[in-house]
C-alpha positions, 0 to 999 in steps of 0.5 A: 411345156411351151416352146421358147421363142428362138431370137432372130439375128437382126440383119446388119445393114451395110453402110451405103457409099452412095452419092445423094444428089438432093441432100448435097443440093440442099445443103449447098443451097443452105450454105450459100443462103446463110453465106449471103445473109451473114458474111455478105458473099458466097462461100467460095468468095469467103474461103478464097478472097486474097488468095490466087484461087479468088476472083476478087481483089487481094482486100477481099472487096468484090469487083461488083462494087459491093460495099466491103463494109458488109463483106466478111472473108475468111482472111479478115476473120483470121487476120482480126480486122477488115482491111479493105473498107480503109478504116480497120474494123472488126469483122464480127461487128460487120457479121453481126449487122449483116445478121440483124439486117438479114434474119427475115430473109434468112429464115424465109429462105432456109424455110424454103429450102427445107420446103422444097426438100419435102416437095421433091420427095412427095412429088416423086421426083426422087423415086424417078430419078432413082428409076432413072439412074437404077438397074434398069436405067443407067445402072448407076444405083451404087454411085448416085441417088436422090 
């Protein structure tokens, strides 16, 4: 009679609580590109305009003098109207016109971020960074990876 194969228990992988710098940078780059092309401003300004943490006017209009009609903030979305351009308008209309006028730069920039992520891996930059922060380097292998 043939012997039965014993079923090996699969090793359970422990979840890693390591901060991945490459993923964080590429995610923020994508967020920044989408924010610039859709709401017309940076993610920080989008969230903090009209608050004490914001570096802009209370209406959400940027200090740099950009046309407010193309800038949309979270405060304006929650309020339902853009308040800084003189005549109140719908913030979603401004977001739609921003998206229509910036769709090609948005697509090409996001493709560039994706390509940059692949290049970081292919060129071995991630591997070199991980070797530097590993056991023989700085000893940060359980905190930071790339």
